[in-house]
C-alpha positions in Angstrom: 8.2 10.9 30.6 9.9 11.8 28.3 8.4 8.7 25.7 4.6 10.5 26.8 6.2 13.8 25.6 7.1 12.3 22.3 4.0 10.8 21.9 1.9 13.7 22.6 4.1 15.5 20.0 3.2 13.8 17.6 -0.3 13.1 18.2 -0.4 16.9 18.0 1.6 17.0 15.0 -1.1 14.2 13.0 -3.8 15.8 14.3 -2.7 19.3 13.5 -2.2 17.4 9.8 -5.4 15.8 9.2 -7.1 19.2 10.6 -5.7 21.5 8.0 -6.9 18.6 5.1 -10.6 19.0 6.7 -10.1 22.6 6.6 -9.3 23.6 3.6 -11.1 20.6 1.7 -13.9 22.1 -1.2 -16.6 19.7 -2.4 -15.7 18.3 -5.6 -18.8 19.7 -7.4 -17.8 23.5 -6.3 -14.4 22.8 -7.9 -15.4 21.2 -11.2 -17.7 24.6 -11.5 -14.9 27.3 -11.1 -13.7 28.6 -14.2 -10.2 29.3 -12.6 -10.1 25.4 -12.2 -7.8 23.1 -15.0 -9.5 21.7 -17.5 -7.8 19.0 -16.6 -8.0 19.1 -13.2 -11.7 19.0 -13.8 -11.9 15.9 -15.8 -9.8 14.1 -13.7 -12.3 15.0 -10.6 -15.0 14.4 -12.6 -13.7 10.2 -13.4 -13.1 10.0 -9.8 -17.2 10.8 -8.8 -18.0 8.6 -11.6 -15.4 5.7 -9.3 -16.9 6.9 -6.5 -20.4 6.3 -7.5 -19.4 2.8 -9.2 -17.6 1.8 -5.2 -20.6 1.8 -3.7 -23.6 1.0 -6.2 -21.3 -2.1 -7.6 -18.5 -2.7 -5.0 -20.7 -2.7 -1.6 -18.8 -0.1 -0.7 -19.3 2.3 1.7 -21.9 5.2 0.4 -20.7 8.0 2.9 -18.8 12.1 1.8 -15.6 10.2 1.4 -14.2 11.5 -1.7 -16.2 13.6 -2.7 -14.4 16.6 -1.6 -10.8 17.8 -3.0 -7.9 19.1 -1.0 -5.3 21.2 -3.6 -1.4 20.5 -1.2 1.1 22.6 -1.0 3.5 19.4 -1.5 3.9 16.4 -3.5 2.6 13.7 -0.9 0.0 14.3 1.9 2.2 12.5 4.2 5.9 10.9 4.3 5.8 7.3 6.2 8.9 6.5 8.2 9.7 2.8 8.4 12.8 1.1 10.0 14.4 -1.9 10.9 17.3 -3.2 13.3 20.3 -3.3 11.3 20.5 -7.3 11.3 17.1 -7.8 10.8 14.2 -7.8 8.8 11.1 -7.5 11.1 9.9 -3.8 11.2 10.2 -1.8 14.5 6.3 -1.4 15.5 4.5 1.6 15.8 1.0 1.2 17.4 -1.7 3.5 17.9 -4.8 4.1 19.6 -7.2 3.3 16.5 -4.9 1.5 13.4 -3.3 -0.6 15.9 0.0 -1.5 15.3 2.3 -0.9 12.2 5.4 -0.8 10.9 5.8 2.8 9.7 5.0 6.2 11.5 3.8 9.2 9.0 4.1 12.3 8.8 2.4 15.7 8.1 5.6 17.5 7.0 8.8 16.0 5.1 11.7 17.6 7.1 9.8 15.8 10.5 9.4 12.6 8.5 13.6 13.2 8.5 14.3 14.0 11.8 12.2 11.4 13.0 14.5 8.7 10.3 17.4 10.3 11.8 16.4 9.6 15.1 16.4 6.2 14.4 19.1 5.6 12.3 21.2 6.9 15.3 20.1 4.4 17.3 21.5 2.0 15.2 18.5 1.0 13.2 18.1 1.0 9.2 15.8 3.5 8.1 13.6 4.0 4.5 11.4 7.7 3.9 8.4 6.9 1.6 6.2 9.9 0.3 2.7 9.0 0.8 0.1 10.3 -1.9 -3.1 9.2 -0.5 -4.1 7.4 3.1 -7.5 6.1 4.6 -8.5 7.4 8.2 -10.6 4.1 8.6 -14.1 6.5 8.4 -13.4 8.4 11.3 -13.4 11.7 8.7 -14.4 12.4 5.1 -11.3 11.7 3.0 -11.2 13.8 0.5 -9.6 13.4 -3.1 -5.8 14.7 -3.4 -4.0 17.0 -5.5 -1.3 14.7 -5.1 -3.7 11.4 -6.4 -3.7 14.0 -9.8 -0.7 12.5 -12.0 -1.9 9.1 -11.5 -3.3 7.6 -14.5 -7.2 6.6 -14.5 -7.0 3.2 -13.1 -4.3 4.1 -10.0 -7.3 7.1 -9.5 -10.2 4.7 -9.4 -8.6 1.8 -7.7 -6.8 3.4 -4.8 -10.3 4.7 -4.1 -11.9 1.4 -4.3 -9.1 -0.3 -1.8 -9.1 2.8 0.5 -13.1 2.8 1.3 -12.3 -1.1 1.4 -10.3 0.0 4.4 -13.3 1.9 5.8 -15.8 -1.5 5.3 -12.8 -3.7 7.3 -9.8 -3.2 9.4 -8.1 -5.7 11.9 -5.7 -3.9 14.5 -2.3 -5.1 14.4 -2.7 -7.4 10.9 -1.4 -5.5 8.2 -0.9 -8.3 5.8 -4.9 -9.4 5.9 -6.0 -5.6 5.7 -3.8 -4.4 2.9 -4.5 -7.8 0.9 -7.9 -8.2 1.6 -7.8 -4.2 -0.4 -5.8 -4.9 -2.6 -8.1 -7.9 -4.1 -11.5 -5.2 -3.2 -9.0 -2.8 -5.6 -8.0 -5.5 -8.5 -11.3 -7.3 -8.8 -13.2 -3.5 -8.5 -11.7 -2.3 -11.3 -12.0 -5.7 -13.6 -15.3 -5.2 -13.0 -15.1 -0.6 -13.3 -13.4 -1.4 -16.8 -16.1 -3.6 -17.8 -18.6 -1.7 -16.8 -17.4 1.2 -18.9 -16.8 -0.8 -22.1 -12.8 -0.7 -21.7 -10.5 -3.8 -22.5 -9.2 -6.1 -19.8 -5.7 -4.1 -18.2 -2.0 -4.6 -19.9 -0.6 -7.7 -18.2 3.2 -5.7 -18.6 2.7 -3.7 -15.3 1.6 -6.3 -13.4 3.6 -9.2 -14.7 6.9 -6.7 -14.3 5.8 -5.5 -10.3 5.2 -9.1 -9.8 8.7 -10.6 -10.8 10.3 -7.9 -9.2 8.9 -8.5 -6.0 10.1 -12.5 -6.2 13.1 -11.3 -6.4 13.3 -8.6 -3.1 11.5 -10.9 -1.6 14.4 -13.4 -2.2 16.4 -11.3 -1.4 14.7 -10.5 2.3 14.7 -14.2 2.9 18.4 -14.4 2.3 19.3 -11.4 4.4 16.9 -13.1 7.3 18.7 -16.3 6.9 22.3 -14.5 7.4 20.6 -12.8 10.8 19.5 -16.0 12.4 23.4 -17.6 11.5 24.6 -16.4 15.1 27.5 -15.1 13.0 29.5 -12.0 14.7 28.7 -8.6 13.4 31.5 -7.7 11.2 30.5 -11.0 9.0 26.7 -10.0 9.3 28.1 -6.5 8.0 30.4 -8.7 5.1 27.4 -11.0 4.6 24.6 -8.4 4.1 26.9 -6.2 2.1 27.2 -9.3 -0.3 23.7 -10.3 -0.7 22.5 -6.7 -1.9 25.3 -6.7 -4.6 24.3 -10.0 -5.9 20.7 -8.7 -5.7 21.7 -6.3 -8.3 23.3 -8.5 -10.3 20.3 -10.9 -10.8 18.2 -8.1 -11.2 20.5 -7.0 -14.0 20.2 -10.6 -15.9 16.5 -10.7 -14.8 15.5 -7.1 -16.7 17.8 -8.5 -19.2 16.5 -11.8 -19.8 12.8 -10.6 -19.3 12.5 -6.8 -19.9 15.2 -5.9 -21.6 13.5 -2.5 -22.6 11.8 -1.8 -19.6 13.9 0.1 -16.7 11.2 1.7 -14.5 13.2 -0.3 -11.5 16.6 0.4 -12.2 16.5 3.6 -9.9 15.3 1.9 -6.9 17.8 -0.8 -7.3 21.1 2.0 -7.9 20.1 3.3 -4.8 21.2 2.7 -1.5 19.6 -0.9 -0.2 18.6 -1.3 3.6 16.1 -3.8 5.4 14.1 -1.0 5.8 13.3 -0.5 2.4 12.3 -4.5 2.0 9.7 -4.2 4.3 6.7 -2.9 1.6 7.1 -6.0 -0.7 5.2 -8.3 -0.1 2.8 -6.8 2.8 0.0 -5.4 0.3 -0.4 -8.9 -1.7 0.2 -11.5 0.6 -3.2 -13.4 1.3 -4.8 -11.3 -2.1 -4.9 -15.1 -3.7 -6.8 -16.4 -0.6 -9.4 -13.5 -0.9 -9.3 -14.5 -4.2 -10.8 -18.2 -3.1 -13.1 -16.5 -0.6 -14.3 -14.3 -3.7 -15.0 -17.7 -5.6 -16.8 -19.1 -3.5 -19.0 -16.4 -2.5 -20.3 -17.0 -6.2 -18.4 -13.5 -6.9 -21.0 -11.6 -5.1 -19.2 -9.2 -2.9 -22.2 -8.6 -0.2 -21.5 -12.6 1.1 -17.7 -12.5 0.4 -17.7 -9.6 3.0 -19.4 -11.5 5.1 -17.1 -14.1 5.3 -14.1 -11.7 5.4 -15.8 -10.4 8.6 -15.7 -14.2 10.0 -12.4 -14.5 9.5 -11.6 -11.2 11.0 -12.8 -12.3 14.0 -10.7 -15.5 14.3 -7.9 -14.7 16.6 -4.3 -13.9 14.5 -3.3 -17.5 14.9 -6.8 -18.9 13.3 -7.0 -16.5 11.1 -3.6 -16.7 9.5 -3.7 -20.6 9.2 -7.1 -20.2 7.7 -5.8 -17.8 5.2 -3.1 -20.3 4.2 -5.2 -22.9 3.6 -7.1 -21.1 1.1 -4.0 -19.9 0.2 -2.8 -22.9 -1.0 -6.1 -23.8 -2.6 -6.0 -21.3 -4.8 -5.9 -21.1 -8.2 -3.6 -18.0 -9.6 -6.3 -17.5 -12.7 -8.0 -14.0 -12.3 -11.7 -14.2 -14.4 -10.1 -12.5 -17.2 -8.3 -16.1 -17.6 -4.8 -14.1 -16.3 -2.2 -14.7 -13.9 -3.5 -13.0 -10.3 -0.8 -13.0 -7.6 -1.4 -9.4 -7.1 1.2 -6.4 -6.7 0.9 -3.1 -5.2 4.2 -1.8 -6.0 3.6 1.1 -9.2 4.3 3.9 -6.5 8.6 2.4 -6.3 9.8 2.1 -9.7 
């Protein structure tokens, strides 16, 4: 009964938060016509509408009212996600919902509620991590809005996020976050390449992507080392000591890598200096595990979006084990080069820096 009450309370909180967004949204055109609107906001909103039209007209993404309205928030993030793992495991504490299925986080529209949930999970012996989120998809159940929390992004991230979230509306598989996020990330990255070409812009600078990819490899290596440690059968004091040792060794490897590869870039220094636990490692690899496999499928579809989406839908209908096997086969066959001739491992870690 206590669990049921807690769940109902959470659903009430989420319903209230989403309802507030719906209540306070205004058509983008109205906001842009308002003389009181900041000119910089008007410029970003105009760009968002160009990207929104491009998404449907050229990328085959849903043509609906999503991202045609605007909500000015009274906070820096729209929600705060709470992620948790057992203290000696790298597997997430799962949360299952009626619409989205099981995911590795719980989102809250109020930071204090997120911190309270994090404290509850930590008191049960879990590692926890609270992360602010600037945008999310309701998977087509509501017309998602442009949020003021998205306005601080650069042009590419704003347009790319619209592509990413609309891809979730187009196709979403319950209980398979890696599939969903990798698919949406591929649509985001390929869509952004085509969007820049259409505007006569040069390809994106590889710097940020290469930096993110390199840091992701370091973080995934730490997670693998911790996973091996936790499976060793050692007693709890040994696990605690080994965990602390691996995290400090990671910091040393990071410093060596940064000085060797990126001596003038300190983007990840703050992340590395902050306390590290299993839960903080959960986002790494989630957004891009299968992205190269989807690139193979896009090439096989002759870079035609309708054929690509049809093949992805077929894949989504497979049983989970079959779907993972099929994706792994494509991943094994992947050539890590995108249509513009650059490495394409895929990453979505800009918000962590």
